[in-house]
N, CA and C atoms as an extended XYZ file, in Angstrom:
447
Properties=species:S:1:pos:R:3:atomname:S:1:resname:S:1:resid:I:1 pbc="F F F"
N         0.814       -1.185        0.000 N   MET     1
C         0.000        0.000        0.000 CA  MET     1
C         0.865        1.261        0.000 C   MET     1
N         1.955        1.231        0.783 N   ARG     2
C         2.836        2.383        0.870 CA  ARG     2
C         3.406        2.738       -0.507 C   ARG     2
N         3.790        1.726       -1.304 N   THR     3
C         4.364        1.985       -2.621 CA  THR     3
C         3.336        2.601       -3.564 C   THR     3
N         2.085        2.185       -3.439 N   ILE     4
C         1.043        2.773       -4.283 CA  ILE     4
C         0.825        4.234       -3.903 C   ILE     4
N         0.764        4.529       -2.589 N   LEU     5
C         0.589        5.911       -2.142 CA  LEU     5
C         1.776        6.771       -2.567 C   LEU     5
N         2.973        6.224       -2.450 N   LYS     6
C         4.169        6.961       -2.873 CA  LYS     6
C         4.077        7.306       -4.356 C   LYS     6
N         3.599        6.356       -5.154 N   HIS     7
C         3.440        6.589       -6.587 CA  HIS     7
C         2.473        7.738       -6.834 C   HIS     7
N         1.326        7.724       -6.181 N   TRP     8
C         0.297        8.748       -6.413 CA  TRP     8
C         0.756       10.125       -5.986 C   TRP     8
N         1.461       10.206       -4.849 N   PHE     9
C         1.854       11.498       -4.326 CA  PHE     9
C         3.175       12.004       -4.890 C   PHE     9
N         3.819       11.224       -5.712 N   SER    10
C         5.075       11.667       -6.324 CA  SER    10
C         4.836       12.458       -7.602 C   SER    10
N         3.578       12.619       -7.984 N   GLY    11
C         3.268       13.391       -9.180 CA  GLY    11
C         3.204       12.559      -10.436 C   GLY    11
N         3.355       11.252      -10.333 N   ASN    12
C         3.266       10.395      -11.504 CA  ASN    12
C         1.840       10.364      -12.009 C   ASN    12
N         1.683       10.323      -13.297 N   LYS    13
C         0.363       10.287      -13.896 CA  LYS    13
C         0.049        8.875      -14.335 C   LYS    13
N        -1.207        8.582      -14.385 N   GLY    14
C        -1.622        7.273      -14.862 CA  GLY    14
C        -1.619        6.243      -13.758 C   GLY    14
N        -1.861        5.025      -14.137 N   GLN    15
C        -1.942        3.923      -13.191 CA  GLN    15
C        -0.534        3.451      -12.835 C   GLN    15
N        -0.328        3.081      -11.552 N   PRO    16
C         0.981        2.526      -11.190 CA  PRO    16
C         1.181        1.179      -11.860 C   PRO    16
N         2.421        0.850      -12.152 N   ASP    17
C         2.759       -0.435      -12.768 CA  ASP    17
C         2.938       -1.449      -11.645 C   ASP    17
N         1.946       -2.322      -11.481 N   LEU    18
C         1.977       -3.308      -10.405 CA  LEU    18
C         2.167       -4.711      -10.963 C   LEU    18
N         3.019       -5.478      -10.310 N   GLN    19
C         3.177       -6.893      -10.623 CA  GLN    19
C         3.130       -7.645       -9.306 C   GLN    19
N         2.119       -8.499       -9.161 N   ASN    20
C         1.913       -9.248       -7.912 CA  ASN    20
C         1.804       -8.316       -6.700 C   ASN    20
N         1.154       -7.152       -6.903 N   GLY    21
C         0.943       -6.216       -5.811 CA  GLY    21
C         2.151       -5.375       -5.458 C   GLY    21
N         3.222       -5.459       -6.241 N   VAL    22
C         4.437       -4.701       -5.969 CA  VAL    22
C         4.630       -3.671       -7.067 C   VAL    22
N         4.921       -2.434       -6.651 N   LEU    23
C         5.156       -1.368       -7.619 CA  LEU    23
C         6.460       -1.638       -8.359 C   LEU    23
N         6.394       -1.629       -9.678 N   VAL    24
C         7.568       -1.890      -10.501 CA  VAL    24
C         7.976       -0.570      -11.147 C   VAL    24
N         9.248       -0.222      -11.019 N   THR    25
C         9.720        0.992      -11.658 CA  THR    25
C        10.541        0.624      -12.890 C   THR    25
N        10.635        1.566      -13.770 N   LYS    26
C        11.357        1.362      -15.017 CA  LYS    26
C        12.828        1.026      -14.766 C   LYS    26
N        13.378        1.577      -13.688 N   TYR    27
C        14.807        1.445      -13.431 CA  TYR    27
C        15.109        0.551      -12.225 C   TYR    27
N        14.243       -0.394      -11.956 N   ALA    28
C        14.392       -1.239      -10.763 CA  ALA    28
C        15.742       -1.949      -10.702 C   ALA    28
N        16.325       -2.281      -11.828 N   LYS    29
C        17.577       -3.049      -11.840 CA  LYS    29
C        18.786       -2.226      -12.297 C   LYS    29
N        18.686       -0.919      -12.255 N   SER    30
C        19.760       -0.091      -12.806 CA  SER    30
C        21.017       -0.074      -11.948 C   SER    30
N        20.872       -0.218      -10.641 N   GLY    31
C        22.035       -0.194       -9.765 CA  GLY    31
C        22.511        1.201       -9.427 C   GLY    31
N        21.762        2.219       -9.811 N   LEU    32
C        22.133        3.607       -9.515 CA  LEU    32
C        21.922        3.881       -8.035 C   LEU    32
N        22.978        4.315       -7.344 N   THR    33
C        22.855        4.622       -5.920 CA  THR    33
C        22.359        6.049       -5.737 C   THR    33
N        21.853        6.321       -4.557 N   GLN    34
C        21.361        7.666       -4.234 CA  GLN    34
C        22.487        8.698       -4.367 C   GLN    34
N        23.672        8.343       -3.896 N   GLN    35
C        24.811        9.263       -3.966 CA  GLN    35
C        25.213        9.524       -5.419 C   GLN    35
N        25.264        8.465       -6.205 N   GLU    36
C        25.618        8.608       -7.617 CA  GLU    36
C        24.575        9.469       -8.339 C   GLU    36
N        23.309        9.247       -8.025 N   ALA    37
C        22.232       10.029       -8.632 CA  ALA    37
C        22.359       11.510       -8.261 C   ALA    37
N        22.702       11.765       -7.020 N   SER    38
C        22.874       13.144       -6.562 CA  SER    38
C        24.031       13.824       -7.296 C   SER    38
N        25.115       13.101       -7.483 N   GLU    39
C        26.271       13.651       -8.210 CA  GLU    39
C        25.921       13.923       -9.674 C   GLU    39
N        25.215       12.999      -10.294 N   ILE    40
C        24.815       13.184      -11.692 CA  ILE    40
C        23.857       14.363      -11.816 C   ILE    40
N        22.942       14.481      -10.882 N   LYS    41
C        21.991       15.601      -10.885 CA  LYS    41
C        22.738       16.938      -10.813 C   LYS    41
N        23.728       17.025       -9.937 N   GLN    42
C        24.518       18.246       -9.823 CA  GLN    42
C        25.269       18.548      -11.117 C   GLN    42
N        25.815       17.511      -11.744 N   LYS    43
C        26.538       17.700      -13.005 CA  LYS    43
C        25.597       18.166      -14.115 C   LYS    43
N        24.399       17.619      -14.143 N   ILE    44
C        23.411       18.032      -15.150 CA  ILE    44
C        23.064       19.505      -14.950 C   ILE    44
N        22.776       19.878      -13.708 N   GLU    45
C        22.422       21.269      -13.421 CA  GLU    45
C        23.567       22.207      -13.760 C   GLU    45
N        24.785       21.799      -13.452 N   ARG    46
C        25.956       22.615      -13.776 CA  ARG    46
C        26.117       22.759      -15.294 C   ARG    46
N        25.900       21.673      -16.015 N   ALA    47
C        26.037       21.702      -17.476 CA  ALA    47
C        25.048       22.675      -18.104 C   ALA    47
N        23.843       22.735      -17.565 N   PHE    48
C        22.844       23.642      -18.119 CA  PHE    48
C        22.973       25.059      -17.573 C   PHE    48
N        23.190       25.204      -16.270 N   GLU    49
C        23.203       26.532      -15.664 CA  GLU    49
C        24.512       27.289      -15.892 C   GLU    49
N        25.638       26.618      -15.773 N   LEU    50
C        26.932       27.295      -15.920 CA  LEU    50
C        27.498       27.183      -17.328 C   LEU    50
N        27.483       25.979      -17.876 N   ASP    51
C        28.050       25.765      -19.207 CA  ASP    51
C        27.075       26.145      -20.315 C   ASP    51
N        25.803       26.314      -19.953 N   LYS    52
C        24.738       26.699      -20.897 CA  LYS    52
C        24.711       25.791      -22.132 C   LYS    52
N        24.771       24.513      -21.862 N   LEU    53
C        24.761       23.503      -22.912 CA  LEU    53
C        23.512       23.576      -23.781 C   LEU    53
N        22.432       24.092      -23.220 N   PHE    54
C        21.156       24.169      -23.939 CA  PHE    54
C        21.223       25.074      -25.165 C   PHE    54
N        22.221       25.945      -25.239 N   LYS    55
C        22.337       26.856      -26.378 CA  LYS    55
C        22.750       26.137      -27.664 C   LYS    55
N        23.283       24.930      -27.525 N   ASP    56
C        23.641       24.125      -28.694 CA  ASP    56
C        22.343       23.614      -29.313 C   ASP    56
N        22.053       24.061      -30.528 N   ASN    57
C        20.766       23.724      -31.148 CA  ASN    57
C        20.667       22.277      -31.624 C   ASN    57
N        21.738       21.522      -31.514 N   SER    58
C        21.670       20.120      -31.937 CA  SER    58
C        21.971       19.154      -30.790 C   SER    58
N        21.914       19.642      -29.566 N   ILE    59
C        22.255       18.797      -28.418 CA  ILE    59
C        21.234       17.676      -28.220 C   ILE    59
N        21.737       16.544      -27.797 N   GLY    60
C        20.890       15.403      -27.473 CA  GLY    60
C        21.357       14.786      -26.165 C   GLY    60
N        20.658       13.783      -25.722 N   LEU    61
C        20.995       13.113      -24.463 CA  LEU    61
C        22.420       12.562      -24.489 C   LEU    61
N        22.848       12.026      -25.617 N   ASN    62
C        24.217       11.509      -25.721 CA  ASN    62
C        25.243       12.612      -25.517 C   ASN    62
N        24.965       13.798      -26.052 N   ASP    63
C        25.893       14.919      -25.904 CA  ASP    63
C        26.003       15.355      -24.441 C   ASP    63
N        24.858       15.443      -23.768 N   LEU    64
C        24.861       15.794      -22.344 CA  LEU    64
C        25.634       14.747      -21.553 C   LEU    64
N        25.364       13.484      -21.814 N   SER    65
C        26.041       12.395      -21.105 CA  SER    65
C        27.548       12.454      -21.313 C   SER    65
N        27.952       12.714      -22.542 N   HIS    66
C        29.376       12.827      -22.849 CA  HIS    66
C        29.985       14.036      -22.125 C   HIS    66
N        29.278       15.153      -22.126 N   HIS    67
C        29.767       16.384      -21.495 CA  HIS    67
C        30.022       16.194      -19.999 C   HIS    67
N        29.138       15.465      -19.334 N   ILE    68
C        29.302       15.265      -17.892 CA  ILE    68
C        29.993       13.941      -17.563 C   ILE    68
N        30.424       13.233      -18.613 N   ALA    69
C        31.168       11.965      -18.473 CA  ALA    69
C        30.408       10.939      -17.641 C   ALA    69
N        29.151       10.709      -18.022 N   GLN    70
C        28.311        9.724      -17.340 CA  GLN    70
C        27.598        8.859      -18.372 C   GLN    70
N        27.201        7.671      -17.954 N   ASP    71
C        26.455        6.755      -18.793 CA  ASP    71
C        25.098        7.363      -19.148 C   ASP    71
N        24.723        7.304      -20.421 N   ARG    72
C        23.477        7.951      -20.867 CA  ARG    72
C        22.247        7.372      -20.205 C   ARG    72
N        22.263        6.094      -19.864 N   TYR    73
C        21.108        5.477      -19.219 CA  TYR    73
C        20.930        5.999      -17.796 C   TYR    73
N        22.047        6.215      -17.119 N   LYS    74
C        21.970        6.771      -15.763 CA  LYS    74
C        21.548        8.235      -15.808 C   LYS    74
N        22.028        8.969      -16.794 N   VAL    75
C        21.619       10.365      -16.949 CA  VAL    75
C        20.116       10.428      -17.207 C   VAL    75
N        19.639        9.567      -18.081 N   SER    76
C        18.206        9.517      -18.375 CA  SER    76
C        17.405        9.168      -17.124 C   SER    76
N        17.898        8.228      -16.338 N   GLN    77
C        17.206        7.846      -15.111 CA  GLN    77
C        17.144        9.013      -14.129 C   GLN    77
N        18.239        9.732      -13.971 N   VAL    78
C        18.260       10.873      -13.057 CA  VAL    78
C        17.284       11.948      -13.532 C   VAL    78
N        17.277       12.215      -14.827 N   LEU    79
C        16.334       13.201      -15.363 CA  LEU    79
C        14.895       12.792      -15.066 C   LEU    79
N        14.580       11.536      -15.333 N   ASN    80
C        13.207       11.060      -15.181 CA  ASN    80
C        12.784       10.909      -13.727 C   ASN    80
N        13.638       10.343      -12.893 N   GLU    81
C        13.234       10.036      -11.523 CA  GLU    81
C        13.552       11.124      -10.514 C   GLU    81
N        14.627       11.874      -10.707 N   TYR    82
C        15.040       12.844       -9.703 CA  TYR    82
C        14.692       14.284      -10.095 C   TYR    82
N        14.585       14.543      -11.377 N   LEU    83
C        14.178       15.871      -11.832 CA  LEU    83
C        12.751       15.864      -12.388 C   LEU    83
N        12.173       14.681      -12.497 N   ASN    84
C        10.793       14.502      -12.973 CA  ASN    84
C        10.530       15.121      -14.339 C   ASN    84
N        11.533       15.073      -15.201 N   LYS    85
C        11.393       15.581      -16.565 CA  LYS    85
C        12.178       14.678      -17.502 C   LYS    85
N        11.767       14.660      -18.763 N   ASN    86
C        12.589       13.955      -19.738 CA  ASN    86
C        13.626       14.941      -20.284 C   ASN    86
N        14.522       14.460      -21.106 N   PHE    87
C        15.611       15.306      -21.587 CA  PHE    87
C        15.104       16.562      -22.281 C   PHE    87
N        14.140       16.415      -23.183 N   TYR    88
C        13.686       17.580      -23.937 CA  TYR    88
C        12.881       18.556      -23.093 C   TYR    88
N        12.219       18.077      -22.077 N   SER    89
C        11.499       18.972      -21.164 CA  SER    89
C        12.478       19.843      -20.386 C   SER    89
N        13.542       19.237      -19.893 N   ILE    90
C        14.517       20.019      -19.129 CA  ILE    90
C        15.287       20.959      -20.050 C   ILE    90
N        15.557       20.508      -21.255 N   LEU    91
C        16.225       21.349      -22.240 CA  LEU    91
C        15.383       22.592      -22.532 C   LEU    91
N        14.104       22.388      -22.786 N   ASN    92
C        13.209       23.513      -23.060 CA  ASN    92
C        13.045       24.416      -21.847 C   ASN    92
N        13.033       23.843      -20.649 N   TYR    93
C        12.936       24.644      -19.431 CA  TYR    93
C        14.085       25.655      -19.364 C   TYR    93
N        15.308       25.188      -19.552 N   TYR    94
C        16.464       26.080      -19.489 CA  TYR    94
C        16.482       27.066      -20.651 C   TYR    94
N        16.085       26.630      -21.823 N   ARG    95
C        16.048       27.527      -22.971 CA  ARG    95
C        15.035       28.650      -22.758 C   ARG    95
N        13.869       28.309      -22.267 N   VAL    96
C        12.829       29.318      -22.043 CA  VAL    96
C        13.246       30.280      -20.935 C   VAL    96
N        13.849       29.744      -19.887 N   ARG    97
C        14.322       30.610      -18.800 CA  ARG    97
C        15.332       31.639      -19.315 C   ARG    97
N        16.245       31.191      -20.150 N   GLU    98
C        17.230       32.102      -20.748 CA  GLU    98
C        16.546       33.089      -21.688 C   GLU    98
N        15.574       32.622      -22.450 N   ALA    99
C        14.833       33.501      -23.361 CA  ALA    99
C        14.108       34.584      -22.579 C   ALA    99
N        13.532       34.242      -21.443 N   GLN   100
C        12.845       35.228      -20.620 CA  GLN   100
C        13.809       36.338      -20.192 C   GLN   100
N        14.999       35.950      -19.774 N   GLU   101
C        15.998       36.943      -19.370 CA  GLU   101
C        16.391       37.837      -20.542 C   GLU   101
N        16.621       37.231      -21.693 N   LEU   102
C        17.014       38.015      -22.871 CA  LEU   102
C        15.894       38.963      -23.312 C   LEU   102
N        14.672       38.498      -23.289 N   LEU   103
C        13.548       39.340      -23.695 CA  LEU   103
C        13.423       40.572      -22.800 C   LEU   103
N        13.729       40.410      -21.527 N   LEU   104
C        13.617       41.527      -20.588 CA  LEU   104
C        14.847       42.426      -20.588 C   LEU   104
N        16.008       41.820      -20.633 N   ASN   105
C        17.247       42.596      -20.503 CA  ASN   105
C        17.774       43.155      -21.816 C   ASN   105
N        17.248       42.660      -22.926 N   HIS   106
C        17.681       43.133      -24.248 CA  HIS   106
C        16.450       43.411      -25.107 C   HIS   106
N        15.711       44.464      -24.787 N   PRO   107
C        14.474       44.737      -25.519 CA  PRO   107
C        14.690       45.035      -27.005 C   PRO   107
N        15.916       45.362      -27.385 N   HIS   108
C        16.221       45.627      -28.791 CA  HIS   108
C        16.341       44.340      -29.614 C   HIS   108
N        16.562       43.203      -28.945 N   MET   109
C        16.689       41.921      -29.649 CA  MET   109
C        15.327       41.465      -30.145 C   MET   109
N        15.289       41.020      -31.362 N   SER   110
C        14.029       40.478      -31.881 CA  SER   110
C        13.747       39.130      -31.227 C   SER   110
N        12.488       38.747      -31.243 N   VAL   111
C        12.112       37.447      -30.685 CA  VAL   111
C        12.799       36.330      -31.460 C   VAL   111
N        12.934       36.504      -32.757 N   LYS   112
C        13.594       35.493      -33.582 CA  LYS   112
C        15.071       35.359      -33.204 C   LYS   112
N        15.735       36.480      -32.930 N   ALA   113
C        17.139       36.436      -32.507 CA  ALA   113
C        17.269       35.741      -31.156 C   ALA   113
N        16.343       36.011      -30.261 N   VAL   114
C        16.333       35.356      -28.950 CA  VAL   114
C        16.155       33.855      -29.135 C   VAL   114
N        15.231       33.485      -30.004 N   MET   115
C        14.945       32.078      -30.282 CA  MET   115
C        16.219       31.335      -30.688 C   MET   115
N        16.970       31.905      -31.621 N   TYR   116
C        18.201       31.257      -32.080 CA  TYR   116
C        19.284       31.294      -31.001 C   TYR   116
N        19.356       32.366      -30.256 N   GLU   117
C        20.370       32.536      -29.219 CA  GLU   117
C        20.262       31.460      -28.137 C   GLU   117
N        19.033       31.067      -27.804 N   VAL   118
C        18.848       30.082      -26.725 CA  VAL   118
C        18.828       28.646      -27.228 C   VAL   118
N        18.945       28.424      -28.537 N   GLY   119
C        19.106       27.075      -29.054 CA  GLY   119
C        17.940       26.477      -29.820 C   GLY   119
N        16.869       27.231      -30.007 N   PHE   120
C        15.754       26.697      -30.791 CA  PHE   120
C        16.037       26.857      -32.279 C   PHE   120
N        15.524       25.928      -33.072 N   ASN   121
C        15.677       25.977      -34.521 CA  ASN   121
C        14.404       26.397      -35.236 C   ASN   121
N        13.278       26.257      -34.568 N   SER   122
C        12.018       26.565      -35.235 CA  SER   122
C        11.156       27.470      -34.373 C   SER   122
N        10.480       28.378      -35.052 N   LYS   123
C         9.608       29.329      -34.376 CA  LYS   123
C         8.463       28.598      -33.680 C   LYS   123
N         7.923       27.583      -34.332 N   ALA   124
C         6.795       26.839      -33.769 CA  ALA   124
C         7.190       26.141      -32.459 C   ALA   124
N         8.335       25.482      -32.452 N   SER   125
C         8.742       24.795      -31.221 CA  SER   125
C         9.104       25.792      -30.130 C   SER   125
N         9.685       26.926      -30.501 N   PHE   126
C        10.015       27.963      -29.520 CA  PHE   126
C         8.746       28.516      -28.881 C   PHE   126
N         7.795       28.902      -29.698 N   TYR   127
C         6.552       29.468      -29.167 CA  TYR   127
C         5.805       28.446      -28.318 C   TYR   127
N         5.772       27.216      -28.762 N   SER   128
C         5.081       26.158      -28.018 CA  SER   128
C         5.738       25.930      -26.654 C   SER   128
N         7.051       25.801      -26.629 N   ALA   129
C         7.776       25.577      -25.374 CA  ALA   129
C         7.654       26.794      -24.462 C   ALA   129
N         7.747       27.983      -25.037 N   PHE   130
C         7.672       29.200      -24.243 CA  PHE   130
C         6.306       29.324      -23.581 C   PHE   130
N         5.278       29.088      -24.363 N   LYS   131
C         3.923       29.189      -23.823 CA  LYS   131
C         3.679       28.132      -22.752 C   LYS   131
N         4.226       26.948      -22.945 N   LYS   132
C         4.064       25.868      -21.959 CA  LYS   132
C         4.747       26.235      -20.646 C   LYS   132
N         5.945       26.801      -20.713 N   GLU   133
C         6.711       27.131      -19.503 CA  GLU   133
C         6.264       28.446      -18.858 C   GLU   133
N         5.996       29.462      -19.672 N   ALA   134
C         5.712       30.797      -19.144 CA  ALA   134
C         4.224       31.139      -19.110 C   ALA   134
N         3.426       30.412      -19.881 N   GLY   135
C         1.994       30.696      -19.909 CA  GLY   135
C         1.596       31.782      -20.887 C   GLY   135
N         2.582       32.364      -21.553 N   LEU   136
C         2.349       33.435      -22.529 CA  LEU   136
C         3.259       33.238      -23.728 C   LEU   136
N         2.925       33.892      -24.820 N   SER   137
C         3.839       33.891      -25.959 CA  SER   137
C         5.027       34.795      -25.613 C   SER   137
N         6.143       34.656      -26.308 N   PRO   138
C         7.295       35.515      -26.025 CA  PRO   138
C         6.976       37.009      -26.139 C   PRO   138
N         6.231       37.392      -27.174 N   ASN   139
C         5.867       38.803      -27.337 CA  ASN   139
C         4.985       39.291      -26.197 C   ASN   139
N         3.994       38.497      -25.832 N   ASP   140
C         3.110       38.878      -24.733 CA  ASP   140
C         3.877       38.967      -23.421 C   ASP   140
N         4.801       38.041      -23.213 N   TYR   141
C         5.618       38.058      -21.994 CA  TYR   141
C         6.440       39.346      -21.926 C   TYR   141
N         7.119       39.670      -23.003 N   ARG   142
C         7.940       40.887      -23.032 CA  ARG   142
C         7.082       42.116      -22.793 C   ARG   142
N         5.964       42.213      -23.494 N   ASN   143
C         5.094       43.380      -23.344 CA  ASN   143
C         4.519       43.486      -21.939 C   ASN   143
N         4.069       42.403      -21.400 N   LEU   144
C         3.469       42.411      -20.066 CA  LEU   144
C         4.473       42.857      -19.015 C   LEU   144
N         5.652       42.288      -19.048 N   VAL   145
C         6.645       42.600      -18.026 CA  VAL   145
C         7.220       43.999      -18.215 C   VAL   145
N         7.514       44.399      -19.437 N   LEU   146
C         8.089       45.719      -19.676 CA  LEU   146
C         7.099       46.849      -19.377 C   LEU   146
N         5.854       46.654      -19.758 N   TYR   147
C         4.871       47.708      -19.543 CA  TYR   147
C         4.296       47.692      -18.141 C   TYR   147
N         4.469       46.605      -17.428 N   ALA   148
C         3.976       46.523      -16.051 CA  ALA   148
C         4.946       47.194      -15.081 C   ALA   148
N         6.192       47.364      -15.510 N   SER   149
C         7.175       47.968      -14.594 CA  SER   149
C         7.375       49.440      -14.828 C   SER   149
């Protein structure tokens, strides 16, 4: 019962994966320790926050794994289980956060220039990710914040 409650309150969506009444996780046999996961999580955050790896418009999970010198399966597990996001969700999170800063601090930059600067290749994916993370389009976000202050 405890494992089912843990599943529900951890933010997981959908039905828990049960086998013989036991919660089964995708990474049950990975061997990743809590300490190792914590170290990988810190390396991932450092790669995005300090190294700004998200600005590379062709980055993939393999590139991130190589950059932090970790096994891609363990990196994927840390993203999914400890950060509760998949690779592209976390990538878009950091890109949108950077775009928000650029839109506010560089009002002369066009939205398209901001889009390319933070690593997006397409206007549609940029607008979609931005709206998902910020709740507004990039133009609306810039206008709202600039005119509200």
